C-alpha positions in Angstrom: -30.2 -21.2 8.4 -32.6 -20.8 6.0 -32.6 -20.6 2.4 -32.2 -17.2 1.0 -34.5 -15.4 -1.2 -33.3 -15.6 -4.7 -33.3 -12.9 -7.4 -32.2 -12.3 -11.1 -33.0 -8.8 -10.9 -31.4 -6.0 -9.2 -34.6 -4.0 -8.8 -36.2 -6.9 -7.2 -33.5 -7.2 -4.6 -33.8 -3.5 -3.8 -37.7 -3.9 -3.6 -36.8 -7.0 -1.1 -34.5 -4.8 0.9 -36.9 -1.7 1.3 -39.8 -4.4 2.2 -38.0 -5.9 5.1 -36.8 -2.5 6.7 -39.0 0.4 7.8 -37.8 4.0 8.1 -34.5 5.1 7.3 -32.1 2.4 5.4 -28.6 2.4 7.3 -26.7 0.2 4.8 -23.2 -1.1 5.1 -21.0 -2.0 2.0 -17.6 -3.5 1.8 -14.4 -1.3 0.8 -12.8 -1.6 -2.6 -13.6 -4.6 -4.8 -16.3 -6.5 -2.5 -18.5 -3.5 -3.2 -21.6 -4.4 -5.5 -21.6 -1.6 -7.7 -24.6 -2.7 -9.7 -26.9 -3.5 -6.6 -25.6 0.0 -5.0 -26.5 1.8 -8.0 -29.9 0.3 -8.2 -30.5 1.1 -4.6 -29.3 4.6 -5.0 -31.7 5.2 -8.1 -34.5 4.0 -5.9 -33.3 6.1 -3.0 -33.1 9.2 -5.0 -36.9 8.8 -5.9 -38.2 7.9 -2.5 -37.3 11.1 -0.5 -39.1 10.2 2.5 -36.8 7.0 3.3 -33.6 8.7 3.8 -30.4 6.3 2.9 -27.4 6.2 4.9 -24.6 4.4 3.2 -21.3 3.3 5.2 -18.6 2.2 3.3 -14.8 3.0 2.2 -12.5 3.1 -1.0 -15.1 3.6 -3.5 -13.3 3.0 -6.5 -13.9 5.1 -9.8 -12.2 4.7 -12.9 -10.2 7.7 -14.1 -12.1 10.6 -16.4 -10.4 11.0 -19.7 -9.7 14.8 -19.3 -8.5 17.0 -21.6 -5.5 17.7 -23.8 -2.6 15.1 -23.9 -3.8 13.4 -20.8 -7.4 12.9 -22.1 -5.8 11.4 -25.4 -3.9 8.7 -23.3 -6.2 8.2 -20.6 -9.7 7.7 -22.6 -8.4 4.8 -24.7 -6.5 3.3 -22.0 -9.8 3.4 -19.7 -11.9 2.0 -22.2 -9.5 -1.1 -22.7 -8.5 -1.8 -19.2 -11.9 -1.0 -17.2 -14.4 -1.8 -20.2 -17.1 0.4 -21.5 -19.6 -1.3 -19.2 -17.7 -0.8 -15.9 -20.5 0.3 -13.5 -19.4 3.6 -12.1 -21.1 4.6 -8.7 -23.8 7.0 -9.1 -23.1 8.4 -5.6 -19.6 8.9 -6.2 -20.4 11.0 -9.5 -22.8 12.6 -7.3 -20.2 13.5 -4.6 -17.9 14.7 -7.0 -20.1 17.1 -8.5 -21.3 18.4 -5.2 -25.1 17.1 -6.0 -25.8 14.6 -3.5 -29.4 14.7 -2.4 -30.0 15.9 0.9 -31.8 12.7 2.0 -28.9 10.6 1.1 -25.5 10.5 3.2 -22.4 8.8 2.3 -20.0 8.0 5.1 -16.6 6.8 4.3 -13.6 5.8 6.5 -10.9 5.7 3.6 -11.2 7.6 0.4 -9.7 6.8 -2.9 -6.4 8.5 -2.8 -6.8 12.1 -3.6 -10.1 11.7 -5.4 -12.4 13.3 -3.2 -10.4 16.4 -1.9 -12.9 18.9 -3.3 -16.1 16.7 -2.7 -17.7 19.0 0.2 -20.0 16.1 1.1 -17.3 13.4 1.4 -15.1 15.5 3.2 -17.9 16.6 6.0 -18.9 12.9 6.4 -15.5 11.2 6.5 -14.9 9.2 9.4 -11.4 8.8 11.0 -11.2 5.5 12.1 -8.8 2.7 12.8 -9.7 -0.2 10.4 -10.3 -2.3 13.5 -12.7 0.4 15.0 -14.9 0.3 12.0 -17.4 -2.6 12.9 -17.9 -0.8 16.5 -18.7 2.4 14.8 -21.2 0.6 12.5 -22.9 -0.8 15.5 -23.0 2.4 16.7 -24.9 3.9 13.8 -27.4 1.2 13.8 -26.5 -0.4 10.5 -29.7 -2.5 9.5 -28.4 -3.9 6.1 -25.0 -5.1 4.5 -24.8 -5.6 0.8 -21.6 -7.4 -0.6 -20.3 -8.9 -3.9 -19.7 -12.7 -3.7 -18.1 -15.7 -5.7 -20.1 -18.7 -6.4 -18.4 -22.1 -5.6 -17.5 -23.9 -8.7 -19.6 -27.1 -8.7 -21.1 -26.4 -5.2 -23.6 -24.2 -3.4 -21.7 -22.3 -1.1 -20.6 -18.6 -1.5 -17.5 -16.8 -0.9 -16.7 -13.4 0.6 -13.6 -13.8 -1.3 -12.1 -10.4 -1.8 -13.7 -8.9 1.3 -13.6 -11.0 4.6 -12.6 -7.7 6.7 -15.5 -6.3 8.0 -18.8 -8.3 7.4 -18.7 -11.0 10.0 -17.1 -8.5 12.7 -19.9 -5.9 12.0 -22.8 -8.6 12.2 -21.2 -9.7 15.5 -20.9 -6.2 16.8 -24.5 -5.1 15.9 -25.9 -8.2 17.4 -23.8 -8.0 20.6 -25.2 -4.6 21.0 -28.5 -5.9 21.0 -29.8 -4.7 17.8 -31.3 -7.1 15.3 -29.0 -8.7 12.7 -28.7 -6.6 9.8 -30.6 -8.0 6.4 -27.8 -9.3 4.2 -27.9 -9.2 0.5 -25.1 -10.9 -1.7 -24.6 -9.9 -5.3 -22.8 -13.1 -7.1 -20.2 -12.0 -9.8 -18.9 -14.8 -11.7 -15.6 -12.6 -12.5 -14.4 -12.9 -8.7 -12.4 -15.6 -7.7 -13.3 -18.2 -5.5 -11.4 -18.6 -2.4 -12.4 -21.2 0.5 -11.5 -21.8 4.0 -12.8 -18.8 6.1 -14.1 -17.1 3.3 -16.6 -19.7 2.4 -20.0 -19.3 3.8 -23.3 -21.1 3.4 -26.1 -19.4 1.2 -28.3 -19.1 4.3 -25.5 -16.6 5.8 -27.3 -14.2 3.5 -31.2 -13.4 3.6 -31.0 -12.7 -0.4 -28.8 -13.7 -3.1 -29.2 -11.9 -6.6 -27.4 -13.4 -9.6 -27.9 -10.5 -12.4 -27.5 -11.8 -15.9 -24.7 -11.0 -18.0 -22.6 -9.6 -19.5 -20.8 -9.1 -16.4 -18.3 -6.1 -16.3 -14.6 -6.4 -15.5 -13.3 -6.4 -11.9 -11.9 -3.1 -11.1 -8.1 -3.3 -11.9 -5.5 -1.1 -10.4 -3.2 0.2 -13.2 0.3 -0.5 -12.2 2.7 2.5 -12.3 6.3 3.0 -13.1 8.8 2.9 -10.2 11.1 5.6 -9.9 14.5 5.8 -8.9 13.5 7.0 -5.8 11.0 4.2 -5.1 13.7 1.6 -5.6 16.4 3.2 -3.3 13.5 3.0 -0.6 12.5 -0.3 -1.7 16.0 -1.7 -1.6 16.7 -0.1 1.7 13.9 -1.4 3.2 14.5 -5.1 2.1 17.6 -5.0 4.1 15.4 -5.1 7.3 13.5 -8.2 6.2 14.7 -11.4 7.7 14.3 -14.9 6.8 11.7 -16.7 8.8 9.8 -13.6 9.6 6.5 -12.1 9.1 6.0 -9.4 6.3 3.1 -6.7 5.9 3.3 -4.5 2.9 0.7 -1.8 1.3 0.2 -1.0 -2.2 1.4 1.3 -4.6 5.2 2.0 -6.2 6.9 1.8 -3.0 5.6 -1.6 -2.0 6.3 -2.7 -5.7 10.0 -1.7 -5.3 10.3 -3.4 -2.1 8.7 -6.6 -3.4 11.2 -6.4 -6.4 13.9 -6.3 -4.2 13.0 -9.0 -2.1 12.3 -11.3 -5.1 15.6 -10.3 -6.6 17.5 -11.1 -3.3 16.1 -14.6 -3.5 16.3 -15.3 -7.1 19.4 -13.4 -7.9 21.3 -12.7 -5.0 24.4 -11.4 -6.5 22.5 -8.6 -8.4 20.9 -7.6 -5.4 23.7 -7.3 -3.3 25.4 -5.0 -6.2 22.7 -2.8 -6.0 22.5 -2.3 -2.2 26.2 -1.8 -2.3 25.5 1.1 -4.7 23.3 2.4 -2.4 25.9 2.2 0.4 25.2 -0.7 2.5 28.3 -2.4 3.1 27.6 -6.0 2.7 31.0 -7.0 3.6 30.9 -5.4 7.1 31.1 -7.0 10.5 28.2 -7.4 12.7 25.5 -5.1 12.0 27.8 -2.2 10.9 26.3 -0.4 7.9 29.1 1.9 6.0 27.8 4.8 3.7 29.5 5.7 0.4 30.9 8.7 1.9 31.9 9.6 5.4 31.7 7.8 8.8 29.0 7.5 11.2 32.0 7.1 14.1 31.2 9.7 16.6 27.8 10.7 15.4 25.0 11.0 17.8 23.0 8.4 16.2 24.9 5.4 15.4 21.7 3.8 13.8 21.4 6.7 11.5 20.8 6.1 7.7 23.0 3.8 5.6 23.3 5.6 2.5 23.5 8.9 0.5 21.8 9.5 -2.8 18.3 10.7 -3.8 15.5 11.6 -6.2 12.9 14.0 -6.4 9.6 12.4 -4.9 6.7 13.1 -7.2 5.7 11.9 -10.6 3.1 12.7 -13.2 0.3 11.2 -10.9 1.2 13.3 -7.7 -2.0 13.7 -5.4 -2.1 16.9 -3.5 0.9 17.0 -1.5 2.8 14.0 -1.7 2.0 11.0 -3.8 0.3 9.6 -1.2 1.1 5.7 -1.8 -2.0 4.3 0.2 -2.4 2.3 -2.1 -0.4 3.2 0.1 1.0 0.7 3.8 3.0 -2.5 4.6 5.4 -4.6 7.1 8.5 -6.9 6.9 10.2 -9.7 8.7 13.2 -11.2 10.6 14.3 -14.5 11.4 12.1 -16.7 13.9 11.7 -15.7 17.6 9.8 -16.9 20.3 7.0 -14.4 21.1 7.4 -15.3 24.9 11.2 -15.1 25.3 12.0 -12.3 27.4 15.6 -13.2 28.0 18.5 -11.0 27.6 19.5 -12.9 24.5 16.6 -11.4 22.7 17.3 -8.1 23.9 16.3 -5.6 21.0 19.9 -3.7 21.1 21.9 -7.0 20.8 24.4 -7.3 18.1 23.2 -8.8 14.4 24.0 -11.6 12.5 26.5 -11.3 9.4 25.1 -9.8 6.3 24.2 -12.5 3.8 23.9 -15.3 6.4 20.8 -17.5 6.0 18.3 -17.1 8.5 18.4 -19.1 11.7 15.7 -21.7 12.8 12.8 -21.0 14.7 14.2 -22.2 18.0 17.6 -20.0 17.6 17.7 -17.8 20.6 21.5 -16.5 20.0 22.7 -12.9 20.0 22.2 -12.9 16.3 18.6 -12.4 16.6 18.2 -8.9 17.1 15.4 -6.7 15.8 17.0 -3.3 16.4 20.0 -4.1 14.2 20.2 -1.4 11.1 20.6 -4.6 8.4 19.2 -8.2 8.4 21.2 -11.1 7.0 20.8 -10.4 3.1 20.9 -13.9 1.6 18.2 -15.8 -0.1 15.1 -16.9 1.8 15.5 -20.7 3.3 12.9 -20.7 5.8 10.6 -18.0 3.8 8.3 -15.6 5.0 4.8 -15.6 6.4 2.6 -13.0 4.7 0.0 -11.3 7.1 -1.3 -8.0 5.7 -4.6 -6.5 5.6 -4.4 -6.3 2.0 -3.1 -8.9 -0.7 -1.8 -7.6 -3.8 0.3 -7.8 -6.6 3.4 -7.8 -4.4 2.2 -10.8 -2.6 1.4 -12.6 -5.7 5.1 -12.1 -7.2 6.6 -13.1 -3.5 4.8 -16.5 -3.7 5.4 -17.1 -7.1 9.4 -17.0 -6.3 9.2 -18.6 -3.4 9.8 -16.0 -0.7 6.4 -16.1 0.8 6.2 -19.8 1.9 6.6 -20.0 5.9 3.3 -21.6 6.9 1.3 -21.3 10.2 -1.7 -23.0 11.7 -4.1 -21.9 14.3 -3.2 -24.7 16.7 -1.5 -22.9 19.7 0.4 -26.2 20.9 1.8 -27.2 17.5 2.8 -23.6 17.0 4.9 -23.9 20.5 6.3 -27.1 19.4 7.5 -25.6 16.2 8.8 -22.6 18.2 10.9 -24.4 20.6 12.0 -27.0 18.3 10.2 -30.2 19.5 7.9 -30.5 16.6 7.7 -33.9 15.2 7.7 -35.2 12.1 3.5 -35.6 12.3 3.5 -31.9 13.3 5.3 -30.7 10.4 3.2 -32.8 7.9 0.0 -31.4 9.4 1.5 -28.0 9.0 2.3 -28.8 5.5 -1.2 -30.0 4.7 -3.0 -27.5 6.6 -0.7 -24.2 6.9 -1.6 -20.9 5.4 1.5 -19.0 4.1 -0.5 -15.9 3.5 -3.5 -13.9 5.4 -5.4 -10.9 4.5 -8.6 -9.1 5.0 -9.3 -7.9 1.2 -7.6 -8.2 -1.8 -7.1 -5.6 -4.7 -4.9 -5.8 -7.8 -4.5 -5.9 -11.6 -6.2 -8.1 -13.9 -3.2 -10.4 -13.8 -3.4 -10.7 -10.0 -7.2 -11.6 -10.3 -6.2 -14.4 -13.0 -3.6 -15.6 -10.8 -6.3 -16.0 -8.1 -8.7 -17.9 -10.4 -6.1 -20.2 -11.6 -4.3 -21.3 -8.2 -3.8 -24.8 -7.6 -5.8 -26.5 -4.9 -2.8 -26.6 -2.6 -1.9 -22.9 -3.1 -5.4 -21.8 -2.7 -5.5 -23.7 0.6 -2.4 -21.8 1.6 -4.3 -18.3 1.3 -6.4 -17.7 4.5 -9.1 -14.5 4.0 -9.7 -13.4 7.5 -11.7 -10.9 9.5 -9.7 -7.7 9.8 -9.8 -8.2 13.9 -7.7 -11.0 13.4 -5.1 -9.6 10.8 -5.0 -6.0 12.2 -4.4 -6.6 15.7 -3.5 -8.8 18.5 -6.0 -8.4 21.2 -9.5 -9.7 21.5 -8.5 -13.2 19.6 -5.9 -15.7 20.3 -3.1 -13.5 21.1 -0.9 -15.9 22.2 -1.0 -17.8 19.2 -0.7 -14.8 16.9 2.4 -13.9 18.9 4.0 -17.1 17.9 2.9 -16.8 14.4 3.9 -13.3 13.7 7.3 -13.8 14.7 10.0 -11.1 13.6 7.5 -9.0 12.1 8.1 -6.1 9.6 5.3 -3.5 8.9 5.8 -1.5 5.9 3.6 1.4 5.4 3.9 4.7 3.4 3.2 8.1 4.4 3.1 11.6 2.6 5.4 13.5 5.1 7.1 13.0 8.4 8.3 15.4 10.7 12.0 15.8 12.1 10.5 14.8 15.5 9.2 11.5 14.1 5.4 11.9 13.5 4.2 10.8 10.3 1.5 12.6 7.8 -0.2 9.9 5.8 -3.9 10.9 5.3 -4.7 14.8 5.9 -3.3 18.1 4.5 -2.8 21.0 6.9 -6.1 22.4 6.2 -8.0 19.3 7.3 -9.0 18.0 3.9 -8.6 14.2 3.8 -6.5 12.6 1.0 -7.1 8.9 1.8 -7.6 7.7 5.4 -5.9 6.1 8.4 -7.0 2.7 7.5 -4.8 0.1 9.2 -1.6 2.1 9.4 -2.1 2.6 13.1 -3.0 -0.8 13.7 0.2 -1.9 12.4 2.6 0.7 14.2 0.9 -0.2 17.5 1.5 -4.0 16.6 5.0 -3.4 16.0 5.5 -1.9 19.5 3.5 -4.7 21.2 5.4 -7.6 19.3 8.9 -8.7 20.4 11.6 -8.1 17.5 9.1 -6.4 15.2 9.5 -3.2 13.6 7.4 -0.7 12.1 8.8 1.1 9.0 7.5 4.0 7.4 8.5 4.8 3.8 8.4 8.2 2.2 9.8 10.1 -0.9 12.2 13.0 0.4 10.4 15.7 -1.7 7.7 16.3 -3.9 6.8 18.9 -6.6 4.0 21.3 -5.8 3.0 24.0 -7.8 6.3 24.3 -9.8 8.1 24.3 -6.4 10.2 21.2 -5.0 9.3 20.9 -1.3 10.7 18.7 1.4 8.7 15.7 2.9 10.6 15.7 6.0 9.4 19.0 7.8 9.8 20.3 11.0 6.4 20.4 12.0 2.8 20.1 10.3 -0.9 20.5 11.4 -1.8 17.0 11.0 -0.6 13.8 12.2 -1.5 10.3 11.4 1.0 8.4 13.8 2.3 10.3 16.9 5.9 10.8 17.6 6.0 8.7 20.6 5.4 5.8 18.2 8.1 6.7 16.1 10.4 3.4 14.9 12.0 3.4 11.4 11.8 5.8 8.5 13.0 5.4 5.1 13.5 7.8 2.2 15.6 7.3 -0.9 18.6 8.5 1.3 18.8 5.9 3.6 17.3 4.5 7.1 16.5 6.5 10.2 16.1 4.4 13.2 14.1 6.4 15.8 12.9 4.1 18.4 13.8 4.9 21.9 16.0 7.8 20.7 16.0 11.5 22.2 14.6 14.4 20.1 18.0 15.5 19.3 19.0 12.1 18.1 15.8 11.8 15.8 16.4 15.2 14.4 19.7 14.3 13.1 18.7 11.1 12.0 15.9 12.5 10.2 18.1 15.4 8.6 20.5 12.8 7.4 18.0 11.3 5.3 16.4 14.4 3.8 17.3 16.1 0.4 20.3 18.1 0.9 18.4 21.4 -0.1 16.4 21.3 2.9 18.2 19.4 5.9 20.2 22.8 6.5 16.7 24.4 7.2 15.3 21.5 9.2 18.6 22.0 11.7 17.7 25.8 11.8 14.2 25.3 12.8 15.4 22.8 15.5 17.9 25.1 17.0 15.5 28.0 16.9 12.9 25.7 19.0 15.8 24.8 21.6 16.0 21.2 20.1 19.6 21.4 18.9 22.4 23.1 20.8 23.1 26.6 18.8 26.8 26.0 18.5 26.6 22.1 18.3 29.0 21.0 15.5 27.4 19.4 12.3 27.6 15.7 12.8 29.5 13.2 10.5 26.2 12.1 8.8 25.6 15.9 7.5 28.8 15.9 5.6 27.3 12.4 4.1 23.9 14.0 3.8 25.4 16.7 1.4 25.2 14.0 -1.2 21.7 13.7 -0.9 20.5 14.7 -4.4 18.5 13.3 -7.2 21.1 13.7 -9.7 23.6 11.4 -7.8 21.0 8.9 -7.1 20.0 8.7 -10.9 23.8 8.3 -11.5 24.0 5.4 -9.0 21.0 3.7 -10.4 21.6 4.1 -13.9 23.9 0.9 -14.3 20.9 -1.2 -13.1 18.4 0.5 -15.1 20.5 0.0 -18.1 21.1 -3.8 -17.6 17.3 -4.7 -16.6 17.8 -5.2 -13.0 15.6 -2.4 -12.0 12.9 -2.3 -14.8 10.4 0.4 -15.0 7.5 -2.1 -14.4 8.8 -4.6 -11.9 5.5 -6.4 -11.4 4.2 -6.4 -15.0 2.5 -3.5 -16.6 -1.2 -2.7 -18.0 0.3 -0.6 -20.5 1.4 -1.5 -24.1 5.0 -0.8 -25.1 4.0 2.4 -26.9 2.1 3.5 -23.5 5.1 2.9 -21.5 7.1 5.3 -23.7 4.0 7.9 -23.4 3.8 7.5 -19.6 7.4 8.7 -19.4 7.1 11.5 -22.0 3.5 12.8 -20.3 5.3 12.8 -16.9 8.0 14.7 -18.2 5.8 17.2 -19.8 3.9 17.6 -16.6 7.0 18.3 -14.7 8.4 20.6 -17.3 5.0 22.8 -17.6 4.2 23.4 -13.6 4.6 27.5 -14.1 3.9 30.0 -16.8 7.7 30.2 -17.3 8.6 26.7 -17.4 5.4 26.4 -19.9 6.7 28.9 -22.1 10.3 27.6 -22.1 9.0 23.9 -22.8 6.9 25.2 -25.5 9.8 27.1 -27.3 12.1 24.1 -27.0 9.2 21.9 -28.6 8.4 24.3 -31.4 12.2 25.0 -32.4 13.3 21.5 -32.0 13.3 18.8 -34.6 13.0 15.5 -32.9 12.7 12.1 -34.9 9.1 11.2 -35.0 7.6 8.4 -32.8 4.7 7.5 -35.2 3.6 4.8 -33.2 3.2 7.1 -30.3 1.5 9.7 -32.2 -1.0 7.4 -33.7 -1.9 6.0 -30.4 -2.3 9.6 -29.0 -4.4 10.3 -32.7 -2.0 13.0 -33.5 -0.1 11.6 -36.4 -2.1 14.0 -38.8 -2.9 17.1 -36.6 -5.0 19.5 -38.1 -5.7 22.6 -35.9 -3.1 24.8 -33.9 -3.9 23.3 -30.9 -3.4 19.8 -32.2 -0.3 20.8 -33.9 1.4 22.1 -30.4 0.4 19.1 -28.7 2.2 16.8 -31.2 5.3 19.0 -31.3 5.0 18.9 -27.3 4.8 15.2 -27.2 7.6 14.4 -29.9 10.0 16.8 -27.7 9.1 15.0 -24.8 9.6 11.6 -26.4 12.9 12.6 -27.6 14.2 13.5 -24.1 14.1 9.8 -23.2 15.9 8.7 -26.3 13.0 6.7 -27.4 11.4 9.1 -30.2 
């Protein structure tokens, strides 16, 4: 490799790119954090001027801090965004043009994943969205004839290497795909960011990997930090149900958002305070003292029910929060897997049959070479004791939840890229030397990109050398699929895998709606969700778990997220496996349509289950005269009020905190988040708005001076400001904190 050209000026780096290429620029840029905002803004500024040189940018997840907005929301978001992101955060100029629908005709932006809900009304973004599996993106970039790639990198402390750091996902895959197509190797330009954590191993490259390296002078803006959101009762119920499917010694993939936060808190609690964990899941209806594999609801019985593996618990909560994004609080931030105790990927014996009985609840994981009947992927609940062997994290995205699980000792099972050694570990013949090598060279966490809060980035910066060696940043072709690489090795590494992803809606027949509204507008994207669902069906003893809140608020109306049918689908029903709402778990793999409908109705909100069954009967999917199953009686307790009452003691004693993975808000702001959420829910229609205003005007709550000062409303002057102050004081008082 030759030494790259070196620049301090962003404009000079852009000039270098224009000189190296002729004709249109087809530029690729990583998704999320690895996108070099300042370099792209310099490129966009030049492209705006040079209308004879069309620019085509291929990317995804173009992160944009929230705008201040108006009213109470603006008063809250403005100061927070200024503190959290910084005044000098470089907003992407093309994103602002997309949102204003003013993108120049000779500039085109194509994304395969959108910031959730942010571009619903951006015409150019919607028209040029590419619906792609994550693993197909490199091929698509070759199809488009990409001739340049730009990427943010980290510099090696005390060395000359560069690290792809936060985005090893697509760069190398794309270069290989382009060259394999017989096209010239694209021009690669790196922007060095001193704020980006250094990660070595497979993320490190020699400087000559790039054609040019630009190191802009300071000051250097903060990295984009995802603000951590409060976890609702529904989120916690879903997360704790999901945690019962994870087995010690297995493999875990998770997404991002409050559902993933709740799941990670549940797994951490299971390991660090198992007694408290068992109390929560017992309250949710999981019978921790039941015999093999049996789960008992709080009310009713599943005996005789058509679906013996139907959900494990009642209770509920309406789904949406103050941050509802067009149809269902898409947690894409929202996708993710889970694990089971170790199993041999090549064992097809009857003892590994997916329908075999499960080990007693609370029993520690079996060893990697245990082939007993207790190793069953289809059982409703996994042994629920602390993690002795630990989990191997293998997820396209490394985030806040993985940080917590590493810190508490849940993520600790190591793997190595040595097929024979992994075979010996699996069959129990590994020597002391094998285990010593595993400890020295093994990785406990692998991912394709990372994204999180400022605290998460600081954690990465301050990892010990041993911990840093245990984190492997990989190509997405390695993480998100089995095929095309070393499939036999990856099957051994990814034993007893659980893939946890979020969806917006699910049909009663088992299809998932995760990225697109019924009118075709894209909320987010497919990302890696299909990859993980397919992998769960390809790996023995693996499960795909799709999590969703049972309801959402839309235009002042509560709507069910479990629907009879929907115009769009991200995951087809023939790949149905496990669904979880705040009311329990529905096991759908291999079930008939009739049994799937009953299982999904049993985890739907009580207010909507009857209509779902009527729709099924009208379509001939349920017998007209069929008796209501036993789970229907239990489903009558699926209400948000009951869920709130069940979890209230755990909220009060701190077992279920609002921010289980830490908060980016001050204590005053945390009170305000609750109050603003209540106001949003109480002002969705004219009638509810009028009722709320009257309550606020004629009430006399105790003043929360700290909160009013934070919102610049301690001394309101005009009528509008005075009304805002009254509304805010009323909302703060409802939580008992005013």
